[in-house]
Each structure stands twice: as C-alpha cells, then as structure tokens.
Phi, psi and omega in degrees: 000134183290144174291160184299320181294329178290323177297316178295312182302313181292323180295315179292320182296319180298321180290329176290313182297323183275355177089003175299320171254098183290161177301132179091349182279146177285134178282162171304154179292166177303318181297318179294321178291323176301317181290319182295321184257355179056051181226174182279167178296323178301317181298317179298315182294324177296316181294315181294325176300317178295319180294327174297316180297332180266008177068024178270331181222163172217158181250147168245121184305119180077000184242356177102192184248142184226156178281124180284163173282072188294331180295316179292317181299319181284330182294337181300330181261008188286339179297334180263358182282123183230044183241133174249129178270135176237117180245120181231164182282327180214089192281337194262354184215177176060232189271350190289326175303325178292321177298314180297320179299316178296319180294319184297328179302314181285317183299313181290324179298334180261013173083016178254166171236166186255137169246115186263147174216146186236122183264346186052030180057034181244119182304326179294320178288328174297318179300316178297319180295315179298318179298317178298317180296318179294321177296329184274359179054047178297154180279342180184169185227136166250121189232130165264115184302146179266129182044061192290349176275350183254150175301128183289139176276000183251024182302324182298322178290321178294324176296322177295319177299319177296317179297325180285344184073025180284123182296136181225139171233130176267147174235149176070326180202175178223163168261153177280080182221074183300331181291343180284337178054045183258121174289169183221159172236108186226176181243145175284075184296321181296309180298323181295314181288329175298316179294319180294318179293320177298324177299316178297318179297320177296333178276007175098002181276130177244320178269089182249125177267125175257133181236113190227139171279126191245013173256009166234154187294328178301314182295318179295318179295322178294319177298319179294328175293320176300313180297319181300320179298319178289330175297328178282346178233064188300332183294338180244010184301327181294342181272355180284159179204144184228137168247126178247142178214168178246164185297333180278350177287143180285149177300327179299318179297318181295314181295326178297319179291321177296317179300319179300319180292322179293327181277355181287166183299317179253069184294152179293148174270345179212151178232124175262117183261147179308318177208176182294326180302315177291321181301320179299317179293322179294319178300315179300319182292316180298319178297323179293342178268012180061036174249154184255144175243124008261007187300319179267317181218131173270146183223136176234159178233203177202134174121341185052051175305140192299341183270346190289342178281346185256345180281170182243115359276155175297140193268132169289132190205176173249143184282132167256135190289340174047262185301319178297322178299314178298317179300310183292320179297317179295321179294320176300317183293317178300320178294321178298316179300322179278004179061037174266153179292143181223159175226146176297156182239133177236120180273146172254103188294148174269142175270134178247110182271123178234217193261001187271004179236133180245140174281130179238159181269000000 
C-alpha cells in the first residue's frame, strides 16, 4: 500500500503529465492540497519536495509552487535513455509472452531495454501505466489499447504524448486518434472470421453459435466477420446466434450462457469462439455434458495458441502472428525513433484445420 505522501506525489504528477496543471501554472496552495488529499502539511511538503527533486515543480519564496518545464528538464537526459515501454492488456499469459519475445529481439539488437506494463484491460490501470512510462522518459511506446471499442478516458494523456512527439506504435487494435500519427500492427480479424465461418458452413453447419468479447476491437471485428458470412448465406441467417461478453465478465458466466444454448431444443452444431483460450474452456464444458467433439458439436478458436494442437481434439483455428507482431511493432518503433518513414501492417491470418470440426450432411 502506498504511503500518503506517495499518493499526493502521484496525484499531482499525473495532473502535471496530463496537462491539467500546465507548465508555468501556479499549483494549489499547501492548504488547498491538504484539503484535497485529506493529509497533513508535512505530507504535502514531503510530496512536493520529491516533485522538486524530479524537476516537476519549483518554489518561489513567498510566491507559491509552480509547474516546472519538466519536458525540457527531462529531455536533457534523453540521449542516454535506452528504454522502450510496452503496455499490453494481459502481459503474463496466453499469446503475449510471444509478442514480447518478438519485440525484445529487435529492441535489444538496437541497444534498448523493455519496460513492461499490464493494464488487465482496465482504463484506470492503463492510465497508471501511461503515467509510469512518461515518468520513466521512455524513448517510445508499443501499446495494445485497453477496451478499444470504447472511447478512451485517457485521451488527455495521449494528447500529451502527441504534443511531446513521443513515438507510439499500436498492436492488435488502435484508438481513433489521427493527430497522434501512430502506425499499427494488426490482424484482419473480420476477414479471418468470415473465412472461418464460411468454412463451417461449407462443412454443412447451419446452426453456428458465435461467442465474442465485444469491448476490444478484435472481438467486434471477429463478430462482424461471422455476421458477414451469414449475410452471404441469407437463407440460413435465421439459424445464427451470438453471445457477447466483456472482459470483466467471468468465464463462468460466459460458459453458463453457452451451456444454455447447448441444452436448447435447436442446439448449435458448431461454436465459433473468440479465441483459443475460450475454445479450450468450452471443449472441457462440452465434454462434461457427455457430448463428443466433433461428433456432437464442432468447435473453433482463434490465435493458434501453442497448446491447441496437442489437446484432444486438436482445435481448428486462425493463426495470430504473435512473435512476428512483436518483431514488426518494435521495428516500426525503432524506425520512428530514427525518424524514418513507416507504414501500418495488417496481417491476413492463415486457417489451420485440425480435428475439432466435423463435416455433416
């Protein structure tokens, strides 16, 4: 748990970094800060003292506290700064270690090191991560947007990043911020799911259940690809069905809804899952219902997670480039830092057909 002076220090610093307190502006008085943070005068003075040492504020004797030109002060040491910030929604599991591994190859080869941050797809944690990166004077940022289908509550920090000219590369999704001039490395999720759904329809499946996470752009694009496939097969469109969920929803809640659909009179013959991680959980649940895969229900995933080829049955899926994505994003960022021209990258995923889909008549 943070000490009281650290809470004050971080709170004031965040407002400075985001421009709420602009450079040269007078800060609230000690008394006003004491009231705002409900702390003692000593705590305020300890926090402001630390901010002075970090060149964020300065005092005028008898005149109060002011926001220092921290960008210029910090820029003096930037020639020696060799740190790249990587902000992802779930850094420690699933496909992200491979993305980080790919990025690290390029970053380390160019003499930089990585500073990692994990948002857990929470805008508040993204804000904290961005603030930490700015405090650390990183040379550039690789960012996976948090809840990318929703308007970001951190636009002020991104605007500050744009004003600073700090190079940024987005991965997996982007924010609608043209003024940031940030290239991206993404996947054609819509086209991939359209092809995957059409493959199931070609195998004789008409009642296909789609299960998609809809607070990130990947999930919405995948859902739109599923819908597009049914638009191309309008005669069976009425047999389609979709379950939508958000990242904060528990997997148990999602599986309960899937189970309800399986127990219905017209149960699906196939289930298209948002990703392989969900597909694995759905397979376990279907087996617990004494149903067979793919004889009773076919199941597909997305990402070609390294374990899906080894489970029984091996899962039909779409490839996510993972390590290549990290490699390409890092190369784009290094080029941006060197002020070289760059272009966004869009991957066309390959479909990997395995044993989890059955052809039916």
